[in-house]
C-alpha positions in Angstrom: -5.3 -9.8 8.0 -5.3 -10.0 4.2 -6.2 -6.8 2.4 -9.5 -6.6 0.4 -8.1 -6.2 -3.1 -9.9 -3.9 -5.5 -10.8 -6.2 -8.4 -12.0 -3.3 -10.6 -8.5 -1.9 -10.8 -6.5 -5.1 -10.5 -4.5 -6.1 -13.6 -3.7 -9.7 -14.5 -1.7 -8.6 -17.5 0.6 -5.6 -17.8 2.6 -4.2 -20.7 5.6 -2.0 -20.4 8.2 -0.4 -22.7 10.0 -3.6 -23.6 8.4 -6.4 -21.5 5.1 -8.0 -20.6 4.0 -9.7 -17.4 1.0 -12.0 -16.5 -0.4 -13.5 -13.3 -1.2 -17.2 -13.5 -4.1 -18.8 -11.7 -1.7 -20.2 -9.1 -0.4 -16.7 -8.2 2.9 -17.1 -10.0 4.1 -14.8 -12.7 5.2 -15.2 -16.3 7.2 -12.6 -18.2 8.1 -11.9 -21.9 10.8 -9.6 -23.1 14.5 -9.3 -22.8 15.4 -12.2 -20.5 18.5 -10.3 -19.2 16.4 -7.4 -18.0 15.8 -7.2 -14.3 12.2 -6.3 -14.7 11.5 -9.8 -16.1 13.0 -11.6 -13.1 9.7 -12.3 -11.5 9.3 -16.1 -11.7 10.1 -16.7 -8.0 7.2 -14.5 -6.7 4.2 -16.2 -5.2 0.6 -15.4 -4.2 0.3 -12.5 -6.6 -3.1 -11.1 -7.3 -2.3 -8.0 -9.4 0.7 -6.7 -11.4 1.8 -3.3 -12.7 4.8 -2.3 -14.8 6.5 1.0 -15.3 5.4 2.1 -18.7 7.4 4.8 -20.5 7.2 6.8 -23.7 9.4 5.6 -26.5 12.5 7.7 -27.0 16.2 7.1 -27.6 17.0 7.6 -23.9 14.2 5.4 -22.5 13.7 1.7 -22.1 14.5 0.6 -18.6 11.5 -0.3 -16.5 10.3 -1.9 -13.3 7.7 -4.5 -12.3 5.5 -4.4 -9.2 3.2 -7.1 -7.8 0.5 -7.0 -5.1 0.3 -10.2 -3.1 -2.8 -11.7 -1.4 -1.8 -10.4 2.0 -1.6 -6.8 0.8 2.2 -6.6 0.5 4.3 -5.5 -2.5 7.3 -6.9 -4.3 9.2 -5.0 -7.0 12.2 -5.6 -9.3 13.9 -3.7 -12.1 15.1 -0.2 -12.6 15.3 1.6 -9.3 17.1 4.8 -10.1 14.6 6.9 -8.2 13.6 4.5 -5.5 10.5 3.3 -7.4 11.1 -0.3 -6.2 11.5 0.6 -2.5 8.0 -0.5 -1.6 8.8 -3.6 0.5 7.7 -2.0 3.7 4.2 -1.1 2.4 1.4 -3.2 3.9 -2.4 -3.3 3.7 -2.3 -2.4 0.0 -5.4 -2.8 -2.1 -4.4 -1.4 -5.5 -1.2 -0.5 -7.3 0.0 1.4 -10.4 3.4 1.9 -11.9 4.6 4.8 -14.1 7.9 6.0 -15.4 10.3 6.0 -12.4 7.3 5.8 -10.0 5.1 3.4 -8.0 1.7 4.2 -6.5 -0.5 2.3 -4.1 -3.9 2.5 -2.3 -4.1 1.3 1.3 -7.0 -0.2 3.1 -7.8 3.1 4.7 -8.2 4.8 1.3 -5.0 6.8 1.4 -2.2 6.7 -1.2 1.5 6.0 -1.1 4.1 7.0 -3.7 7.7 6.1 -4.3 10.1 7.3 -7.0 10.8 10.4 -9.0 9.3 13.4 -7.2 9.7 15.9 -10.1 6.7 17.8 -11.3 4.6 16.8 -8.3 3.6 13.3 -9.6 4.3 11.8 -6.1 2.3 14.4 -4.2 -0.6 12.1 -3.3 -0.3 12.1 0.5 -3.4 14.3 0.9 -5.6 12.0 -1.1 -8.3 10.1 0.8 -11.2 7.7 0.2 -9.5 6.2 -2.7 -10.5 3.1 -4.7 -7.7 3.0 -7.3 -4.7 4.9 -8.8 -3.1 5.2 -12.2 0.4 6.4 -13.1 1.3 8.1 -16.4 4.8 9.1 -17.3 4.7 12.4 -15.4 1.3 12.5 -13.8 -0.7 10.5 -11.3 -4.5 9.9 -11.1 -6.6 8.9 -8.1 -10.1 7.3 -8.3 -12.2 8.1 -5.2 -15.0 5.8 -3.9 -17.6 8.4 -4.9 -16.6 8.1 -8.5 -14.8 11.4 -8.7 -11.1 11.7 -9.9 -8.0 13.5 -8.6 -4.8 14.4 -10.5 -1.4 15.7 -9.8 1.8 16.3 -11.9 2.6 17.5 -15.3 -0.4 19.0 -17.1 1.2 20.2 -20.3 -1.5 18.6 -22.5 -4.4 18.9 -20.1 -4.0 15.3 -18.9 -4.8 16.3 -15.4 -8.1 18.1 -16.3 -10.3 15.6 -14.6 -12.1 17.7 -12.0 -15.5 17.4 -13.5 -15.5 13.7 -13.9 -18.1 11.6 -12.0 -19.5 8.1 -11.8 -16.1 6.7 -12.8 -15.3 3.1 -11.9 -11.7 2.7 -13.4 -8.9 5.0 -14.5 -5.8 4.6 -16.6 -3.0 7.0 -17.6 -0.6 7.2 -20.5 2.3 9.3 -21.5 0.3 12.6 -21.8 -3.3 11.4 -21.6 -5.8 10.1 -19.0 -8.8 7.9 -19.6 -11.7 6.8 -17.4 -14.4 4.1 -17.6 -17.8 5.2 -16.2 -20.5 3.2 -14.5 -22.5 3.5 -17.8 -19.9 1.8 -19.9 -18.7 5.0 -21.6 -15.2 6.3 -21.7 -13.8 9.7 -20.9 -10.5 11.1 -22.0 -8.3 14.2 -21.7 -4.8 15.1 -22.8 -2.8 14.4 -25.9 -5.2 14.1 -28.9 -2.8 11.8 -30.7 -3.6 9.2 -28.1 -7.1 9.0 -29.4 -8.9 10.8 -26.7 -11.4 12.4 -29.1 -12.5 9.0 -30.4 -13.4 7.6 -26.9 -16.7 9.5 -26.7 -18.1 7.1 -29.3 -17.2 3.9 -27.3 -20.2 2.1 -25.7 -20.7 -1.0 -23.4 -17.0 -0.9 -22.3 -16.0 -3.0 -19.3 -12.2 -2.6 -19.2 -9.7 0.1 -20.4 -6.0 0.7 -20.6 -3.9 3.7 -21.7 -0.6 3.0 -23.4 2.0 5.7 -24.1 0.1 7.1 -27.1 -2.8 4.8 -27.7 -5.9 3.6 -25.7 -7.7 0.2 -25.7 -10.9 -1.0 -24.3 -12.9 -4.2 -23.9 -16.7 -4.3 -24.6 -19.2 -6.4 -22.7 -19.3 -8.9 -25.6 -15.6 -9.5 -25.5 -14.5 -7.4 -28.4 -11.6 -4.9 -28.3 -11.6 -1.2 -29.3 -8.5 0.9 -29.9 -7.7 4.5 -30.7 -4.6 6.5 -31.1 -1.1 5.8 -32.5 -0.9 2.6 -34.5 2.6 3.0 -35.9 3.6 -0.5 -34.9 0.2 -2.2 -35.2 -0.6 -1.8 -31.5 -4.2 -0.9 -32.4 -4.7 -3.9 -34.7 -7.2 -5.6 -32.3 -10.4 -5.6 -34.3 -10.4 -9.4 -34.8 -9.9 -10.3 -31.2 -12.9 -12.0 -29.4 -13.7 -13.3 -25.9 -11.4 -10.8 -24.3 -11.9 -9.9 -20.6 -9.0 -7.6 -19.9 -6.5 -5.5 -21.9 -3.1 -3.9 -21.2 -1.6 -1.2 -23.4 2.2 -0.7 -23.3 4.5 1.7 -25.0 4.1 0.3 -28.5 2.3 -3.1 -27.9 -1.0 -4.3 -26.6 -2.0 -7.4 -24.6 -5.4 -9.1 -24.1 -6.5 -11.7 -21.7 -9.1 -14.1 -23.1 -11.8 -15.8 -21.1 -10.0 -19.1 -21.5 -6.8 -17.8 -20.1 -4.9 -17.3 -23.3 -3.1 -14.0 -24.0 -3.0 -12.2 -27.3 -0.5 -9.6 -28.4 0.1 -7.1 -31.2 2.5 -4.4 -31.8 6.2 -3.9 -31.5 8.2 -7.1 -30.7 11.8 -6.0 -30.8 12.6 -7.6 -27.4 10.1 -10.4 -27.7 7.6 -8.6 -25.5 4.8 -10.1 -27.7 5.9 -13.7 -27.3 3.0 -14.7 -25.1 1.3 -17.4 -27.3 2.2 -20.1 -24.8 0.8 -18.3 -21.7 -2.2 -19.7 -19.9 -3.1 -17.4 -17.0 -6.5 -18.6 -15.8 -8.2 -22.0 -15.3 -10.8 -22.1 -18.1 -13.2 -23.7 -15.6 -13.0 -20.7 -13.3 -14.3 -17.2 -13.8 -11.7 -14.8 -15.1 -10.5 -12.2 -12.7 
């Protein structure tokens, strides 16, 4: 039987270190970035309902990534960097939500448990004991779980307090960056912990938010009226989103930001050294149908 996909935590656009991926209305994928990179080789996939990419902090020794997609029947497909087995998810079934971090892939199953594949260092894959999950998020070195009761779990590196989520409640979505974690509450407010350079102190002022995404060192959110908010590092213009309108979903990458508009167009800002922002010709949803 097809899995019941979690729409709250399902991404139609995803932004990585050097590439971008989008899910079209027909369930096929489009990708932008280095055409030679394996993580962009997704055009043959079908029946995709959500996508995640292995984001990574920007450093001289980083850059390779992977792409993971959730299909309508609850299965996963993955391509790209597999140095730690992060793409070895082909046997997973009955998946309802996915997340990808640096060298790591996470998933929620229909029974509310979690699966992890990839780099085990620092405990970021220690999610086997998690239950009653709604969604997951993967930072570089830490993993976040959202439970159905609105509470949040965390494992992995906590050097900047990015795992200090024990007191959170009434949460409906989570996202994780390099060294920070953010959460969207049922009241449209945003919580944040971890690296202050990622803008976590500014999030308390955000209101009427309906979608969030944590990049490596910046955070973006969509308001109910389709505007976009941003906080944190703006060294490459990744937070220059103030003029965007009619947005329904955002994706924050390492140094760039994507936005899905209600009419299916995709906007991009930030670093474009491998053409990861070349999305002007994308049309992901049928304008006559509600956006996912």
